[in-house]
C-alpha positions as CSV (number, residue, x, y, z in Angstrom):
1,M,213.5,241.4,-197.6
2,S,213.2,244.1,-195.0
3,K,213.4,243.5,-191.2
4,P,210.1,242.7,-189.4
5,T,208.3,245.8,-188.3
6,H,205.0,244.2,-187.1
7,V,203.9,240.7,-186.2
8,V,200.3,239.5,-186.7
9,V,199.5,236.3,-184.8
10,H,196.5,234.2,-185.8
11,P,194.2,232.4,-183.3
12,L,195.3,229.0,-184.5
13,V,198.8,229.8,-183.4
14,L,197.7,230.9,-180.0
15,L,195.7,227.7,-179.5
16,S,198.6,225.6,-180.6
17,V,201.0,227.4,-178.2
18,V,198.6,227.0,-175.2
19,D,198.1,223.3,-176.0
20,H,201.9,222.8,-176.2
21,Y,202.3,224.5,-172.8
22,N,199.5,222.5,-171.1
23,R,200.9,219.2,-172.4
24,V,204.6,219.9,-171.6
25,G,205.4,222.9,-169.5
26,C,202.4,223.3,-167.2
27,S,203.2,220.3,-165.0
28,N,206.9,221.2,-164.3
29,N,206.5,225.0,-164.6
30,K,208.9,225.3,-167.5
31,R,208.6,227.3,-170.7
32,V,208.1,225.7,-174.1
33,V,209.6,226.7,-177.4
34,G,208.5,226.2,-181.0
35,M,208.7,227.5,-184.6
36,L,206.5,230.1,-186.3
37,L,205.5,229.7,-189.9
38,G,203.9,232.3,-192.2
39,E,204.8,235.0,-194.7
40,V,206.6,238.3,-194.7
41,D,205.6,241.1,-197.0
42,K,207.9,243.8,-198.5
43,D,206.9,246.3,-195.7
44,G,208.2,244.0,-193.0
45,K,204.8,242.8,-191.8
46,V,205.0,239.2,-190.5
47,D,201.8,237.2,-190.8
48,V,202.1,234.1,-188.5
49,T,199.6,231.5,-189.7
50,N,201.0,228.2,-188.3
51,S,203.4,226.8,-185.7
52,Y,204.7,223.6,-184.3
53,A,206.4,222.6,-181.1
54,L,210.1,221.7,-180.7
55,P,211.8,219.5,-178.1
56,F,213.5,221.9,-175.8
57,D,215.2,221.9,-172.4
58,E,217.3,224.3,-170.5
59,D,219.2,224.9,-167.2
60,N,218.6,228.5,-166.1
61,R,221.4,228.4,-163.5
62,N,224.2,227.5,-165.9
63,E,222.5,229.0,-169.0
64,I,222.7,225.6,-170.8
65,W,220.0,224.8,-173.4
66,F,219.1,222.1,-175.9
67,L,217.1,222.5,-179.1
68,D,216.5,219.5,-181.4
69,H,217.5,220.7,-184.9
70,N,216.8,217.4,-186.6
71,Y,213.3,217.3,-185.3
72,H,212.8,220.9,-186.6
73,E,214.1,220.0,-190.1
74,R,211.9,216.9,-190.4
75,M,208.8,218.9,-189.2
76,Y,209.5,221.8,-191.5
77,A,209.9,219.5,-194.5
78,M,206.5,218.0,-193.8
79,F,204.8,221.4,-193.4
80,K,206.4,222.6,-196.6
81,K,204.8,219.7,-198.5
82,V,201.4,220.9,-197.3
83,N,201.8,224.6,-197.9
84,I,205.0,225.7,-199.7
85,K,204.2,229.4,-199.1
86,E,204.6,229.1,-195.4
87,V,208.3,229.7,-194.4
88,V,210.0,230.1,-191.0
89,V,209.4,233.6,-189.9
90,G,210.5,233.2,-186.3
91,W,210.1,231.3,-183.1
92,Y,208.0,231.5,-179.9
93,S,208.5,231.1,-176.2
94,T,206.1,231.1,-173.3
95,G,208.6,233.1,-171.3
96,P,206.8,235.0,-169.9
97,K,209.9,237.3,-170.1
98,I,213.1,237.4,-172.2
99,R,215.9,235.2,-170.8
100,P,219.7,235.4,-171.2
101,T,219.8,232.3,-173.5
102,D,217.2,233.7,-175.9
103,T,219.8,235.6,-178.0
104,A,221.7,232.4,-178.7
105,I,218.5,230.6,-179.6
106,H,217.6,233.5,-181.9
107,E,220.9,233.1,-183.8
108,V,220.2,229.4,-184.3
109,V,216.7,230.2,-185.7
110,R,218.2,232.9,-188.0
111,R,219.9,230.1,-190.1
112,Y,216.4,228.7,-191.0
113,A,214.7,232.1,-191.8
114,P,214.8,232.9,-195.5
115,N,214.7,236.7,-194.9
116,G,217.6,236.5,-192.5
117,E,215.9,238.2,-189.6
118,P,213.4,236.1,-187.6
119,A,210.9,237.4,-185.2
120,F,210.8,236.4,-181.5
121,V,207.3,236.2,-180.0
122,V,206.7,235.8,-176.3
123,V,203.3,234.3,-175.7
124,D,201.9,234.5,-172.1
125,A,200.1,231.1,-171.7
126,K,198.6,232.2,-168.4
127,P,197.8,235.9,-168.7
128,K,196.9,237.7,-165.4
129,E,195.8,240.9,-167.0
130,L,193.6,242.1,-169.8
131,G,195.3,242.7,-173.1
132,I,197.1,241.0,-176.0
133,P,199.1,238.0,-174.6
134,T,201.9,238.4,-177.2
135,K,205.0,240.5,-177.4
136,A,207.3,240.5,-180.5
137,Y,211.0,241.3,-180.7
138,I,213.9,241.4,-183.2
139,T,217.6,241.6,-182.5
140,V,219.6,244.8,-183.1
141,E,223.2,245.8,-182.7
142,E,223.7,247.9,-179.6
143,V,227.0,249.8,-179.1
144,S,228.3,250.2,-175.5
145,E,228.6,253.7,-174.1
146,D,232.4,253.8,-174.5
147,G,232.1,252.5,-178.1
148,S,234.5,249.6,-177.5
149,E,232.2,246.7,-178.2
150,T,228.8,245.8,-179.7
151,K,226.3,243.2,-178.7
152,K,222.9,242.0,-179.9
153,T,219.9,242.9,-177.9
154,F,216.2,242.5,-178.4
155,K,214.1,245.4,-179.7
156,H,210.4,245.4,-179.2
157,I,208.1,245.7,-182.2
158,G,204.4,245.9,-182.5
159,S,202.2,242.8,-182.4
160,S,198.5,242.2,-182.9
161,I,196.0,239.3,-183.3
162,D,194.1,238.9,-186.5
163,A,192.0,236.1,-188.0
164,L,190.7,235.0,-191.4
165,E,186.9,234.6,-191.9
166,A,187.1,230.8,-191.2
167,E,189.1,231.4,-188.1
168,E,186.6,234.0,-186.8
169,V,183.8,231.5,-187.1
170,G,185.7,228.9,-185.1
171,V,186.7,231.4,-182.4
172,E,183.0,232.5,-182.1
173,H,181.9,228.9,-181.6
174,L,184.6,228.5,-178.9
175,L,183.7,231.7,-177.1
176,R,180.0,230.8,-177.2
177,D,180.7,227.9,-174.8
178,V,183.1,230.0,-172.7
179,K,180.9,233.1,-172.3
180,D,178.9,233.3,-169.1
181,A,175.4,234.4,-170.0
182,S,174.4,234.9,-166.3
183,V,176.8,237.9,-165.9
184,S,175.1,241.2,-166.5
185,T,176.5,243.9,-168.9
186,L,177.1,246.3,-166.0
187,T,179.2,243.7,-164.1
188,T,181.1,242.9,-167.3
189,N,181.9,246.6,-167.9
190,I,183.1,247.1,-164.3
191,N,185.3,244.0,-164.5
192,D,186.8,245.3,-167.8
193,K,187.6,248.7,-166.2
194,I,189.2,247.0,-163.2
195,S,191.3,244.8,-165.5
196,A,192.3,247.8,-167.5
197,L,193.4,249.7,-164.3
198,E,195.3,246.7,-163.1
199,S,197.1,246.5,-166.5
200,L,197.9,250.2,-166.3
201,T,199.3,249.8,-162.8
202,S,201.5,246.9,-163.8
203,H,202.9,248.9,-166.7
204,I,203.6,251.9,-164.5
205,K,205.4,249.7,-162.0
206,E,207.5,248.2,-164.9
207,I,208.5,251.7,-166.0
208,E,209.4,252.6,-162.4
209,E,211.5,249.5,-162.1
210,Y,213.3,250.2,-165.3
211,L,214.1,253.8,-164.4
212,T,215.3,252.8,-161.0
213,K,217.7,250.2,-162.5
214,V,219.0,252.8,-165.0
215,V,219.7,255.3,-162.2
216,S,221.5,252.7,-160.1
217,G,223.6,251.7,-163.1
218,E,222.3,248.2,-163.4
219,Y,220.9,249.0,-166.9
220,S,222.5,251.2,-169.5
221,M,220.5,254.1,-170.7
222,N,218.4,253.5,-173.8
223,H,217.7,256.9,-175.4
224,Q,214.9,255.6,-177.5
225,I,213.0,254.4,-174.4
226,I,213.6,257.6,-172.6
227,F,212.3,259.6,-175.6
228,Q,209.2,257.5,-175.7
229,L,208.6,258.0,-171.9
230,Q,209.0,261.7,-172.4
231,D,206.4,261.6,-175.2
232,I,204.0,259.8,-172.8
233,F,204.5,262.4,-170.1
234,N,204.0,265.2,-172.6
235,L,200.7,263.6,-173.7
236,M,199.4,263.6,-170.1
237,P,196.8,266.4,-169.4
238,N,197.7,269.3,-167.2
239,L,195.3,268.9,-164.2
240,N,196.2,272.3,-162.7
241,I,194.1,274.3,-165.2
242,D,191.2,276.1,-163.4
243,N,188.6,275.2,-166.1
244,L,189.6,271.5,-165.9
245,V,189.4,271.4,-162.1
246,K,186.0,273.1,-162.2
247,A,184.7,270.6,-164.8
248,F,185.9,267.7,-162.7
249,A,184.3,269.3,-159.6
250,V,181.0,269.8,-161.4
251,K,181.0,266.3,-162.8
252,T,181.8,264.8,-159.4
253,N,179.1,266.9,-157.7
254,D,176.5,265.8,-160.3
255,M,177.4,262.2,-159.7
256,Y,177.2,262.6,-155.9
257,L,173.8,264.5,-156.2
258,V,172.4,261.5,-158.1
259,L,173.7,259.1,-155.5
260,Y,172.3,261.3,-152.7
261,L,168.8,261.5,-154.3
262,S,168.8,257.7,-155.0
263,S,169.7,257.0,-151.4
264,L,167.0,259.4,-150.2
265,I,164.4,257.9,-152.4
266,R,165.4,254.4,-151.3
267,S,165.0,255.5,-147.6
268,V,161.6,257.0,-148.3
269,I,160.4,253.8,-150.1
270,A,161.7,251.7,-147.2
271,L,159.9,253.9,-144.6
272,H,156.7,253.7,-146.7
273,N,156.9,250.0,-146.9
274,L,157.5,249.8,-143.1
275,I,154.3,251.9,-142.4
276,N,152.3,249.7,-144.8
277,N,153.5,246.6,-143.1
278,Q,152.5,248.0,-139.7
279,I,149.0,248.9,-141.0
280,T,148.6,245.5,-142.5
281,N,149.7,243.8,-139.3
282,K,147.2,245.9,-137.2
283,Q,144.4,245.1,-139.5
284,A,145.2,241.4,-139.3
285,E,145.3,241.6,-135.5
286,A,141.9,243.3,-135.4
287,K,140.4,240.7,-137.7
288,A,141.9,237.9,-135.6
289,F,140.5,239.6,-132.4
290,E,137.0,239.9,-133.9
291,S,137.0,236.3,-135.1
292,E,138.0,235.1,-131.6
293,K,135.2,237.3,-130.0
294,E,132.7,235.8,-132.4
295,K,133.8,232.3,-131.5
296,E,133.4,233.2,-127.8
297,T,129.9,234.6,-128.3
298,E,128.9,231.5,-130.2
299,K,130.2,229.3,-127.4
300,E,128.2,231.3,-124.8
301,D,125.0,231.0,-127.0
302,V,125.5,227.3,-127.2
303,E,126.0,226.9,-123.5
304,N,122.9,229.1,-122.8
305,L,120.9,226.9,-125.1
306,K,122.1,223.8,-123.5
307,S,121.2,225.1,-120.0
308,K,117.7,226.1,-121.2
309,L,117.1,222.6,-122.6
310,E,118.2,221.0,-119.4
311,E,115.9,223.3,-117.4
312,N,113.0,222.4,-119.7
313,K,113.7,218.7,-119.3
314,K,113.8,219.0,-115.5
315,K,110.5,220.9,-115.6
316,E,108.9,218.2,-117.7
317,I,110.2,215.5,-115.4
318,N,108.8,217.4,-112.4
319,N,105.4,217.8,-114.0
320,N,105.2,214.2,-114.9
321,N,106.1,213.2,-111.3
322,N,103.4,215.5,-110.0
323,N,100.8,214.1,-112.3
324,N,101.6,210.5,-111.3
325,N,101.4,211.4,-107.6
326,N,97.9,213.0,-108.1
327,N,96.7,209.9,-109.9
328,N,97.9,207.6,-107.2
329,E,96.1,209.6,-104.5
330,K,92.8,209.4,-106.4
């Protein structure tokens, strides 16, 4: 079989790796390691459909590691009874980066891979940026600059995530519970763009760090990487063209014109609402003043009526007294 050229990881494998990391490595902040099962076609496309965890421990300071081969052989025999088409196509690690002991582990896994060249997949169990959380590698012979010795190093190959129809249904049910329906589409789009810019910034910093170490002599120059970087720079647009500068200026001016008009309209609406509030308040004050005035006039009328009634009573009393006096004199 040909060497792996592309690795396709299924959602079931990602869920299994994340579960393995949460059970074992999350508490002590260590990476976990496991085997990848699947099929390899004649074009070198690796289809990873299943996986299982392996007992693994390492000492990063002394570069000492332990991998339980007996456990792997027993697990692989049981998986083979379930699906004989699934073979060992590689191994995974939660990295999140390549470590010096990975080449030795890769050579051990090579003995169990039928095609002789396993794939190494680094799965980021806690991704901090938007993108595919997998990176795939194979080993290649690299000759030193003086040509005196060769050593095996990892070469990056393409990776993607694909799912069967049954897996898509299961993933949709999981995302239905995770998706926040209260977040608007505009907010989601803005967050996606921010995540994309953060991812671009991290990749640019990674390129800068690599080039700095190459210049300082810490890393040997890899001509293939340099050629790819040159292709990236050649694809970048030339921003010094007058037509492009004018187009950017026109686009920017149109956007700022819309922002200016929207701000102006918002100010006019706010001023209009303020005037309406003042008019409403004055009308309410006038109504309250009229109601108070009516109440005062009603009180005055009642008091006048009371005073007239008292005067009438006094007059009646005086008339009665006068009549009684006249009768007594007769």
